[in-house]
C-alpha positions, 0 to 999 in steps of 0.5 A, a space after each residue: 471380914 474373914 470366914 475360916 471353916 477349914 478342917 471341919 469335916 464339911 461335906 456336900 456342896 458349897 452354898 452359892 449364898 456365901 457370895 452374898 457376904 459382900 464384905 468377905 475378904 478371906 474365905 477358907 474352906 480347905 481340907 474338908 470333904 466338899 464336892 460339886 462345882 465351885 459356885 459361879 457367883 464367887 466371881 462377883 465377890 469384889 472384896 474377896 482377897 483370898 480363897 482357899 478351896 484345896 483338899 476337897 473334891 471340887 470341880 469347875 472354873 471360877 470365871 472371874 475373880 477380883 484381880 486382887 484375889 489369891 486362889 490357894 
């Protein structure tokens, strides 16, 4: 399952509840106005293959992503 919300002028923080989408393989949130910390819960998304967060104002560290995941 893919979720592409790039280039949507989103603002605020990334909701940790996105990590409940356990069948999500691609999450694209780049080129928005997102701020705050990257949710730690993203590390538990075992199906995630690609995570795009660039061109936002995010901070923090994702402690453990699945080995197959590309962070772009």
